[in-house]
py3Dmol code that shows the C-alpha trace and the ligand (Angstrom):
import py3Dmol

protein = """\
ATOM      1  CA  UNK A   1      72.876-185.570 -48.891  1.00  0.00           C
ATOM      2  CA  UNK A   2      73.776-181.892 -48.731  1.00  0.00           C
ATOM      3  CA  UNK A   3      72.317-179.305 -46.406  1.00  0.00           C
ATOM      4  CA  UNK A   4      72.006-176.980 -49.407  1.00  0.00           C
ATOM      5  CA  UNK A   5      69.719-179.524 -51.103  1.00  0.00           C
ATOM      6  CA  UNK A   6      67.563-179.785 -47.960  1.00  0.00           C
ATOM      7  CA  UNK A   7      67.352-175.985 -47.784  1.00  0.00           C
ATOM      8  CA  UNK A   8      66.062-175.912 -51.380  1.00  0.00           C
ATOM      9  CA  UNK A   9      63.421-178.517 -50.497  1.00  0.00           C
ATOM     10  CA  UNK A  10      62.534-176.717 -47.256  1.00  0.00           C
ATOM     11  CA  UNK A  11      61.925-173.439 -49.123  1.00  0.00           C
ATOM     12  CA  UNK A  12      59.861-175.248 -51.792  1.00  0.00           C
ATOM     13  CA  UNK A  13      57.645-176.833 -49.118  1.00  0.00           C
ATOM     14  CA  UNK A  14      57.157-173.528 -47.278  1.00  0.00           C
ATOM     15  CA  UNK A  15      56.251-171.710 -50.535  1.00  0.00           C
ATOM     16  CA  UNK A  16      54.097-174.530 -51.868  1.00  0.00           C
ATOM     17  CA  UNK A  17      50.392-174.348 -51.261  1.00  0.00           C
ATOM     18  CA  UNK A  18      49.953-178.070 -51.775  1.00  0.00           C
ATOM     19  CA  UNK A  19      52.703-180.598 -51.090  1.00  0.00           C
ATOM     20  CA  UNK A  20      52.310-184.341 -50.991  1.00  0.00           C
ATOM     21  CA  UNK A  21      54.424-187.357 -50.027  1.00  0.00           C
ATOM     22  CA  UNK A  22      54.439-190.615 -51.985  1.00  0.00           C
ATOM     23  CA  UNK A  23      56.142-193.463 -50.132  1.00  0.00           C
ATOM     24  CA  UNK A  24      57.304-197.029 -50.659  1.00  0.00           C
ATOM     25  CA  UNK A  25      58.896-199.791 -48.633  1.00  0.00           C
ATOM     26  CA  UNK A  26      62.181-197.888 -48.264  1.00  0.00           C
ATOM     27  CA  UNK A  27      60.657-195.485 -45.729  1.00  0.00           C
ATOM     28  CA  UNK A  28      59.999-198.442 -43.391  1.00  0.00           C
ATOM     29  CA  UNK A  29      63.400-200.147 -43.766  1.00  0.00           C
ATOM     30  CA  UNK A  30      64.708-198.207 -40.733  1.00  0.00           C
ATOM     31  CA  UNK A  31      61.720-199.559 -38.792  1.00  0.00           C
ATOM     32  CA  UNK A  32      63.093-203.059 -39.382  1.00  0.00           C
ATOM     33  CA  UNK A  33      60.856-204.030 -42.305  1.00  0.00           C
ATOM     34  CA  UNK A  34      62.944-205.232 -45.271  1.00  0.00           C
ATOM     35  CA  UNK A  35      61.911-203.715 -48.584  1.00  0.00           C
ATOM     36  CA  UNK A  36      61.055-205.916 -51.544  1.00  0.00           C
ATOM     37  CA  UNK A  37      63.777-205.480 -54.156  1.00  0.00           C
ATOM     38  CA  UNK A  38      66.957-204.382 -52.408  1.00  0.00           C
ATOM     39  CA  UNK A  39      69.365-207.228 -51.571  1.00  0.00           C
ATOM     40  CA  UNK A  40      67.872-209.206 -48.682  1.00  0.00           C
ATOM     41  CA  UNK A  41      64.429-207.935 -49.660  1.00  0.00           C
ATOM     42  CA  UNK A  42      61.255-209.979 -49.227  1.00  0.00           C
ATOM     43  CA  UNK A  43      61.084-211.051 -52.869  1.00  0.00           C
ATOM     44  CA  UNK A  44      64.540-212.627 -52.566  1.00  0.00           C
ATOM     45  CA  UNK A  45      63.079-215.040 -50.016  1.00  0.00           C
ATOM     46  CA  UNK A  46      59.620-215.520 -51.479  1.00  0.00           C
ATOM     47  CA  UNK A  47      58.985-215.518 -55.238  1.00  0.00           C
ATOM     48  CA  UNK A  48      56.177-212.943 -55.557  1.00  0.00           C
ATOM     49  CA  UNK A  49      54.615-214.870 -58.453  1.00  0.00           C
ATOM     50  CA  UNK A  50      54.290-217.907 -56.135  1.00  0.00           C
ATOM     51  CA  UNK A  51      53.333-216.105 -52.936  1.00  0.00           C
ATOM     52  CA  UNK A  52      51.922-212.646 -53.683  1.00  0.00           C
ATOM     53  CA  UNK A  53      49.345-213.058 -56.462  1.00  0.00           C
ATOM     54  CA  UNK A  54      45.602-213.420 -55.906  1.00  0.00           C
ATOM     55  CA  UNK A  55      45.665-216.574 -58.089  1.00  0.00           C
ATOM     56  CA  UNK A  56      48.352-218.142 -55.870  1.00  0.00           C
ATOM     57  CA  UNK A  57      46.227-217.262 -52.839  1.00  0.00           C
ATOM     58  CA  UNK A  58      43.099-218.847 -54.308  1.00  0.00           C
ATOM     59  CA  UNK A  59      45.079-221.923 -55.450  1.00  0.00           C
ATOM     60  CA  UNK A  60      46.900-222.562 -52.161  1.00  0.00           C
ATOM     61  CA  UNK A  61      45.973-220.134 -49.362  1.00  0.00           C
ATOM     62  CA  UNK A  62      47.845-222.175 -46.739  1.00  0.00           C
ATOM     63  CA  UNK A  63      51.104-221.783 -48.729  1.00  0.00           C
ATOM     64  CA  UNK A  64      50.634-218.037 -49.156  1.00  0.00           C
ATOM     65  CA  UNK A  65      49.874-217.738 -45.446  1.00  0.00           C
ATOM     66  CA  UNK A  66      53.370-219.114 -44.666  1.00  0.00           C
ATOM     67  CA  UNK A  67      54.770-215.908 -46.245  1.00  0.00           C
ATOM     68  CA  UNK A  68      52.011-213.738 -44.765  1.00  0.00           C
ATOM     69  CA  UNK A  69      52.687-215.028 -41.241  1.00  0.00           C
ATOM     70  CA  UNK A  70      56.417-214.182 -41.595  1.00  0.00           C
ATOM     71  CA  UNK A  71      55.478-210.732 -42.875  1.00  0.00           C
ATOM     72  CA  UNK A  72      52.985-210.337 -40.007  1.00  0.00           C
ATOM     73  CA  UNK A  73      55.722-211.068 -37.422  1.00  0.00           C
ATOM     74  CA  UNK A  74      57.967-208.357 -38.926  1.00  0.00           C
ATOM     75  CA  UNK A  75      55.116-205.831 -39.184  1.00  0.00           C
ATOM     76  CA  UNK A  76      54.033-206.528 -35.598  1.00  0.00           C
ATOM     77  CA  UNK A  77      57.541-205.801 -34.287  1.00  0.00           C
ATOM     78  CA  UNK A  78      57.940-202.564 -36.300  1.00  0.00           C
ATOM     79  CA  UNK A  79      57.494-199.034 -34.952  1.00  0.00           C
ATOM     80  CA  UNK A  80      57.368-195.770 -36.896  1.00  0.00           C
ATOM     81  CA  UNK A  81      60.823-194.252 -37.502  1.00  0.00           C
ATOM     82  CA  UNK A  82      61.781-190.530 -37.672  1.00  0.00           C
ATOM     83  CA  UNK A  83      60.819-190.436 -41.347  1.00  0.00           C
ATOM     84  CA  UNK A  84      57.207-191.348 -40.533  1.00  0.00           C
ATOM     85  CA  UNK A  85      57.002-188.880 -37.639  1.00  0.00           C
ATOM     86  CA  UNK A  86      58.769-186.225 -39.725  1.00  0.00           C
ATOM     87  CA  UNK A  87      56.080-186.405 -42.422  1.00  0.00           C
ATOM     88  CA  UNK A  88      53.413-186.202 -39.694  1.00  0.00           C
ATOM     89  CA  UNK A  89      55.126-183.044 -38.390  1.00  0.00           C
ATOM     90  CA  UNK A  90      55.038-181.500 -41.889  1.00  0.00           C
ATOM     91  CA  UNK A  91      51.297-182.222 -41.990  1.00  0.00           C
ATOM     92  CA  UNK A  92      50.910-180.609 -38.547  1.00  0.00           C
ATOM     93  CA  UNK A  93      52.747-177.519 -39.897  1.00  0.00           C
ATOM     94  CA  UNK A  94      50.230-177.487 -42.793  1.00  0.00           C
ATOM     95  CA  UNK A  95      53.128-178.028 -45.206  1.00  0.00           C
ATOM     96  CA  UNK A  96      51.924-181.456 -46.371  1.00  0.00           C
ATOM     97  CA  UNK A  97      48.392-182.307 -47.502  1.00  0.00           C
ATOM     98  CA  UNK A  98      48.990-185.992 -46.788  1.00  0.00           C
ATOM     99  CA  UNK A  99      50.770-189.206 -47.709  1.00  0.00           C
ATOM    100  CA  UNK A 100      49.987-191.638 -50.503  1.00  0.00           C
ATOM    101  CA  UNK A 101      51.655-194.888 -49.479  1.00  0.00           C
ATOM    102  CA  UNK A 102      52.257-198.221 -51.180  1.00  0.00           C
ATOM    103  CA  UNK A 103      53.056-199.669 -47.755  1.00  0.00           C
ATOM    104  CA  UNK A 104      50.655-201.888 -45.837  1.00  0.00           C
ATOM    105  CA  UNK A 105      52.384-201.524 -42.447  1.00  0.00           C
ATOM    106  CA  UNK A 106      50.190-198.761 -40.932  1.00  0.00           C
ATOM    107  CA  UNK A 107      53.363-196.946 -39.789  1.00  0.00           C
ATOM    108  CA  UNK A 108      52.342-193.574 -41.284  1.00  0.00           C
ATOM    109  CA  UNK A 109      49.165-193.634 -39.184  1.00  0.00           C
ATOM    110  CA  UNK A 110      51.067-194.810 -36.090  1.00  0.00           C
ATOM    111  CA  UNK A 111      53.656-192.088 -36.796  1.00  0.00           C
ATOM    112  CA  UNK A 112      50.922-189.440 -36.569  1.00  0.00           C
ATOM    113  CA  UNK A 113      49.954-188.779 -40.207  1.00  0.00           C
ATOM    114  CA  UNK A 114      46.250-187.921 -40.454  1.00  0.00           C
ATOM    115  CA  UNK A 115      45.693-188.100 -44.223  1.00  0.00           C
ATOM    116  CA  UNK A 116      47.045-191.413 -45.523  1.00  0.00           C
ATOM    117  CA  UNK A 117      45.909-192.930 -48.823  1.00  0.00           C
ATOM    118  CA  UNK A 118      46.513-196.697 -48.588  1.00  0.00           C
ATOM    119  CA  UNK A 119      47.152-197.449 -52.261  1.00  0.00           C
ATOM    120  CA  UNK A 120      47.871-201.137 -51.593  1.00  0.00           C
ATOM    121  CA  UNK A 121      45.615-201.575 -48.547  1.00  0.00           C
ATOM    122  CA  UNK A 122      46.543-202.220 -44.937  1.00  0.00           C
ATOM    123  CA  UNK A 123      47.630-205.510 -43.300  1.00  0.00           C
ATOM    124  CA  UNK A 124      46.011-204.485 -39.985  1.00  0.00           C
ATOM    125  CA  UNK A 125      42.731-205.723 -41.467  1.00  0.00           C
ATOM    126  CA  UNK A 126      41.794-209.188 -42.824  1.00  0.00           C
ATOM    127  CA  UNK A 127      39.031-209.589 -45.367  1.00  0.00           C
ATOM    128  CA  UNK A 128      36.987-212.532 -46.642  1.00  0.00           C
ATOM    129  CA  UNK A 129      37.309-212.871 -50.418  1.00  0.00           C
ATOM    130  CA  UNK A 130      33.972-214.715 -50.494  1.00  0.00           C
ATOM    131  CA  UNK A 131      31.567-212.637 -48.389  1.00  0.00           C
ATOM    132  CA  UNK A 132      33.557-209.440 -47.783  1.00  0.00           C
ATOM    133  CA  UNK A 133      33.520-209.744 -43.972  1.00  0.00           C
ATOM    134  CA  UNK A 134      36.411-207.777 -42.414  1.00  0.00           C
ATOM    135  CA  UNK A 135      38.124-208.476 -39.081  1.00  0.00           C
ATOM    136  CA  UNK A 136      41.096-206.945 -37.252  1.00  0.00           C
ATOM    137  CA  UNK A 137      44.295-208.928 -37.932  1.00  0.00           C
ATOM    138  CA  UNK A 138      45.123-208.627 -34.203  1.00  0.00           C
ATOM    139  CA  UNK A 139      41.913-210.480 -33.256  1.00  0.00           C
ATOM    140  CA  UNK A 140      42.633-213.283 -35.751  1.00  0.00           C
ATOM    141  CA  UNK A 141      46.272-213.472 -34.604  1.00  0.00           C
ATOM    142  CA  UNK A 142      45.116-214.043 -31.023  1.00  0.00           C
ATOM    143  CA  UNK A 143      43.354-217.213 -32.222  1.00  0.00           C
ATOM    144  CA  UNK A 144      46.152-218.555 -34.477  1.00  0.00           C
ATOM    145  CA  UNK A 145      46.885-221.410 -32.068  1.00  0.00           C
ATOM    146  CA  UNK A 146      43.397-222.764 -32.595  1.00  0.00           C
ATOM    147  CA  UNK A 147      42.770-221.549 -36.143  1.00  0.00           C
ATOM    148  CA  UNK A 148      45.473-220.950 -38.781  1.00  0.00           C
ATOM    149  CA  UNK A 149      45.056-219.829 -41.535  1.00  0.00           C
ATOM    150  CA  UNK A 150      42.304-217.557 -40.163  1.00  0.00           C
ATOM    151  CA  UNK A 151      38.770-218.287 -41.352  1.00  0.00           C
ATOM    152  CA  UNK A 152      35.856-215.940 -41.893  1.00  0.00           C
ATOM    153  CA  UNK A 153      33.558-215.858 -38.848  1.00  0.00           C
ATOM    154  CA  UNK A 154      30.687-215.423 -41.290  1.00  0.00           C
ATOM    155  CA  UNK A 155      31.235-218.080 -43.991  1.00  0.00           C
ATOM    156  CA  UNK A 156      34.365-220.043 -42.857  1.00  0.00           C
ATOM    157  CA  UNK A 157      36.344-219.156 -46.043  1.00  0.00           C
ATOM    158  CA  UNK A 158      40.099-218.592 -45.431  1.00  0.00           C
ATOM    159  CA  UNK A 159      40.648-214.843 -45.003  1.00  0.00           C
ATOM    160  CA  UNK A 160      43.404-212.694 -46.542  1.00  0.00           C
ATOM    161  CA  UNK A 161      45.039-209.460 -45.369  1.00  0.00           C
ATOM    162  CA  UNK A 162      43.200-206.439 -46.790  1.00  0.00           C
ATOM    163  CA  UNK A 163      46.160-205.743 -49.096  1.00  0.00           C
ATOM    164  CA  UNK A 164      46.407-205.628 -52.898  1.00  0.00           C
ATOM    165  CA  UNK A 165      48.027-208.820 -54.168  1.00  0.00           C
ATOM    166  CA  UNK A 166      49.395-208.906 -57.724  1.00  0.00           C
ATOM    167  CA  UNK A 167      46.456-209.395 -60.061  1.00  0.00           C
ATOM    168  CA  UNK A 168      44.036-207.502 -57.802  1.00  0.00           C
ATOM    169  CA  UNK A 169      42.668-204.042 -58.588  1.00  0.00           C
ATOM    170  CA  UNK A 170      43.661-200.976 -56.568  1.00  0.00           C
ATOM    171  CA  UNK A 171      40.760-199.988 -54.271  1.00  0.00           C
ATOM    172  CA  UNK A 172      38.747-197.532 -56.398  1.00  0.00           C
ATOM    173  CA  UNK A 173      38.524-194.861 -53.684  1.00  0.00           C
ATOM    174  CA  UNK A 174      42.278-194.955 -52.988  1.00  0.00           C
ATOM    175  CA  UNK A 175      43.054-194.811 -56.696  1.00  0.00           C
ATOM    176  CA  UNK A 176      40.877-191.795 -57.468  1.00  0.00           C
ATOM    177  CA  UNK A 177      41.930-189.969 -54.293  1.00  0.00           C
ATOM    178  CA  UNK A 178      45.626-190.546 -55.040  1.00  0.00           C
ATOM    179  CA  UNK A 179      45.426-189.466 -58.671  1.00  0.00           C
ATOM    180  CA  UNK A 180      43.352-186.401 -57.709  1.00  0.00           C
ATOM    181  CA  UNK A 181      45.891-185.360 -55.069  1.00  0.00           C
ATOM    182  CA  UNK A 182      48.821-185.946 -57.462  1.00  0.00           C
ATOM    183  CA  UNK A 183      47.228-183.713 -60.115  1.00  0.00           C
ATOM    184  CA  UNK A 184      47.059-180.680 -57.812  1.00  0.00           C
ATOM    185  CA  UNK A 185      50.313-181.104 -55.863  1.00  0.00           C
ATOM    186  CA  UNK A 186      52.940-178.435 -56.440  1.00  0.00           C
ATOM    187  CA  UNK A 187      55.654-180.397 -54.634  1.00  0.00           C
ATOM    188  CA  UNK A 188      55.851-184.195 -54.268  1.00  0.00           C
ATOM    189  CA  UNK A 189      58.338-185.921 -51.956  1.00  0.00           C
ATOM    190  CA  UNK A 190      58.921-189.398 -53.440  1.00  0.00           C
ATOM    191  CA  UNK A 191      60.443-191.419 -50.607  1.00  0.00           C
ATOM    192  CA  UNK A 192      61.736-194.990 -50.579  1.00  0.00           C
ATOM    193  CA  UNK A 193      60.239-196.444 -53.719  1.00  0.00           C
ATOM    194  CA  UNK A 194      61.802-198.142 -56.756  1.00  0.00           C
ATOM    195  CA  UNK A 195      58.700-196.993 -58.679  1.00  0.00           C
ATOM    196  CA  UNK A 196      58.603-200.200 -60.754  1.00  0.00           C
ATOM    197  CA  UNK A 197      55.084-201.380 -59.867  1.00  0.00           C
ATOM    198  CA  UNK A 198      52.135-199.924 -61.773  1.00  0.00           C
ATOM    199  CA  UNK A 199      49.725-198.271 -61.338  1.00  0.00           C
ATOM    200  CA  UNK A 200      51.369-196.824 -58.175  1.00  0.00           C
ATOM    201  CA  UNK A 201      54.399-195.886 -60.267  1.00  0.00           C
ATOM    202  CA  UNK A 202      52.219-193.545 -62.355  1.00  0.00           C
ATOM    203  CA  UNK A 203      51.565-191.284 -59.340  1.00  0.00           C
ATOM    204  CA  UNK A 204      54.844-189.324 -59.466  1.00  0.00           C
ATOM    205  CA  UNK A 205      54.515-189.123 -63.258  1.00  0.00           C
ATOM    206  CA  UNK A 206      50.995-187.671 -62.972  1.00  0.00           C
ATOM    207  CA  UNK A 207      52.283-185.131 -60.452  1.00  0.00           C
ATOM    208  CA  UNK A 208      55.223-184.220 -62.675  1.00  0.00           C
ATOM    209  CA  UNK A 209      53.013-183.798 -65.763  1.00  0.00           C
ATOM    210  CA  UNK A 210      50.702-181.602 -63.687  1.00  0.00           C
ATOM    211  CA  UNK A 211      53.608-179.277 -62.870  1.00  0.00           C
ATOM    212  CA  UNK A 212      54.786-180.542 -59.480  1.00  0.00           C
ATOM    213  CA  UNK A 213      58.403-180.203 -58.340  1.00  0.00           C
ATOM    214  CA  UNK A 214      59.489-183.805 -57.683  1.00  0.00           C
ATOM    215  CA  UNK A 215      61.984-184.521 -54.892  1.00  0.00           C
ATOM    216  CA  UNK A 216      63.320-188.092 -54.716  1.00  0.00           C
ATOM    217  CA  UNK A 217      64.636-189.266 -51.317  1.00  0.00           C
ATOM    218  CA  UNK A 218      66.404-192.599 -51.775  1.00  0.00           C
ATOM    219  CA  UNK A 219      69.942-193.943 -51.194  1.00  0.00           C
ATOM    220  CA  UNK A 220      69.943-195.214 -54.795  1.00  0.00           C
ATOM    221  CA  UNK A 221      68.987-194.145 -58.296  1.00  0.00           C
ATOM    222  CA  UNK A 222      65.598-195.319 -59.545  1.00  0.00           C
ATOM    223  CA  UNK A 223      63.668-195.179 -62.817  1.00  0.00           C
ATOM    224  CA  UNK A 224      62.431-191.756 -61.719  1.00  0.00           C
ATOM    225  CA  UNK A 225      65.855-190.247 -61.051  1.00  0.00           C
ATOM    226  CA  UNK A 226      66.691-189.013 -64.546  1.00  0.00           C
ATOM    227  CA  UNK A 227      63.435-187.955 -66.202  1.00  0.00           C
ATOM    228  CA  UNK A 228      60.950-187.352 -63.389  1.00  0.00           C
ATOM    229  CA  UNK A 229      62.860-186.198 -60.308  1.00  0.00           C
ATOM    230  CA  UNK A 230      63.732-182.486 -60.277  1.00  0.00           C
ATOM    231  CA  UNK A 231      65.972-183.025 -57.243  1.00  0.00           C
ATOM    232  CA  UNK A 232      67.430-186.348 -56.060  1.00  0.00           C
ATOM    233  CA  UNK A 233      68.503-186.332 -52.421  1.00  0.00           C
ATOM    234  CA  UNK A 234      70.633-189.407 -51.843  1.00  0.00           C
ATOM    235  CA  UNK A 235      70.405-190.923 -48.361  1.00  0.00           C
ATOM    236  CA  UNK A 236      68.181-192.714 -45.868  1.00  0.00           C
ATOM    237  CA  UNK A 237      64.678-191.460 -45.189  1.00  0.00           C
ATOM    238  CA  UNK A 238      65.089-191.879 -41.419  1.00  0.00           C
ATOM    239  CA  UNK A 239      67.920-189.328 -41.513  1.00  0.00           C
ATOM    240  CA  UNK A 240      66.858-187.038 -44.364  1.00  0.00           C
ATOM    241  CA  UNK A 241      63.229-186.406 -43.417  1.00  0.00           C
ATOM    242  CA  UNK A 242      63.981-185.261 -39.833  1.00  0.00           C
ATOM    243  CA  UNK A 243      66.885-183.157 -41.194  1.00  0.00           C
ATOM    244  CA  UNK A 244      64.449-181.565 -43.665  1.00  0.00           C
ATOM    245  CA  UNK A 245      61.959-180.842 -40.859  1.00  0.00           C
ATOM    246  CA  UNK A 246      64.798-179.235 -38.872  1.00  0.00           C
ATOM    247  CA  UNK A 247      65.646-176.949 -41.818  1.00  0.00           C
ATOM    248  CA  UNK A 248      61.980-175.989 -42.149  1.00  0.00           C
ATOM    249  CA  UNK A 249      61.503-175.291 -38.430  1.00  0.00           C
ATOM    250  CA  UNK A 250      64.602-173.058 -38.415  1.00  0.00           C
ATOM    251  CA  UNK A 251      63.399-171.142 -41.509  1.00  0.00           C
ATOM    252  CA  UNK A 252      59.924-170.715 -39.959  1.00  0.00           C
ATOM    253  CA  UNK A 253      61.396-169.467 -36.677  1.00  0.00           C
ATOM    254  CA  UNK A 254      63.191-166.545 -38.415  1.00  0.00           C
TER     255      UNK A 254
END
"""
ligand_1 = """\
36
LIG
N 65.445 -194.738 -47.064
C 64.917 -194.423 -48.290
N 64.818 -195.313 -49.312
C 65.297 -196.558 -49.081
C 65.851 -196.963 -47.846
C 65.916 -195.981 -46.815
N 66.458 -196.273 -45.611
N 66.224 -198.276 -47.953
C 65.905 -198.671 -49.211
N 65.349 -197.649 -49.887
C 64.845 -197.624 -51.267
C 65.512 -198.607 -52.202
O 66.677 -198.039 -52.771
C 64.411 -198.811 -53.252
O 64.526 -197.841 -54.286
O 63.494 -197.991 -51.226
C 63.122 -198.576 -52.470
C 62.346 -199.844 -52.195
O 61.889 -200.357 -53.427
P 61.007 -201.692 -53.413
O 61.626 -202.701 -52.530
O 60.731 -202.023 -54.845
O 59.657 -201.247 -52.695
P 58.443 -200.428 -53.324
O 58.923 -199.431 -54.316
O 57.630 -199.915 -52.198
O 57.609 -201.582 -54.083
C 56.374 -201.194 -54.645
O 55.914 -203.522 -55.107
O 56.041 -205.670 -54.387
C 55.175 -204.612 -54.558
O 53.208 -204.173 -53.401
C 54.597 -204.164 -53.255
O 54.088 -201.928 -52.526
C 55.097 -202.744 -53.087
C 55.408 -202.331 -54.512
"""
view = py3Dmol.view(width=600, height=400)
view.addModel(protein, "pdb")
view.setStyle({"model": 0}, {"cartoon": {"style": "trace"}})
view.addModel(ligand_1, "xyz")
view.setStyle({"model": 1}, {"stick": {}})
view.zoomTo()
view.show()
């Protein structure tokens, strides 16, 4: 990471009338939540085709809940890190219209972001795939001693987290909101995503094709780095985002 790069991004955000952040699991790694595809990631431990598809859930919900309960423990213990609160600060400064996130950990909201598009849902809610009843995951968790996997209070079907499993559609409202925001953004911060899962991976491409300046914040190269990113800032989100906010605050104070 170079300060000069952050100063370029800071100026772009101050000049831009409409900036947007698009985030993936990498932004929550410094909150203690492993990402999916880096070494030690979740998919190294659990084959996503066996544990993270809607068909696998329907076939053997108890098996999928063994992975979900492990994920729940990690999510429960996680707090927002300076990258989450940094994006919330940019929103407070009216320099960010919001965050489109692939993450289901609720950390953007807990970090203070007001406009968060949950492209893959949110694990803080459980939903019944039969009757649509929703409950708070915290309420179900409190009863796990007596009832695991959690069952729908309405029809007794096993419930699932309100997250998009492979093979499920993206919630229509989140999809249209995200694509609409990407089409009008003039700057997009793409933070902590390998951008390999569609249709989420189209979002930075839509922004780019609509004329946005794309800034990639990631310790590693991704499929976006060559063709889509206009500026690749190599490093950890938990360090780079607060450093970016610092550059912006000092420019605004002049
Ligand atoms: N700061 C910034 N980026 C980081 C950090 C960090 N501290 N640590 C890791 N990364 C980067 C990795 O280099 C990688 O490019 O975050 C990215 C994480 O990529 P994935 O693990 O593939 O996560 P993500 O892109 O969010 O996956 C998309 O795939 O499995 C599905 O539904 C799941 O939403 C998820 C989707």
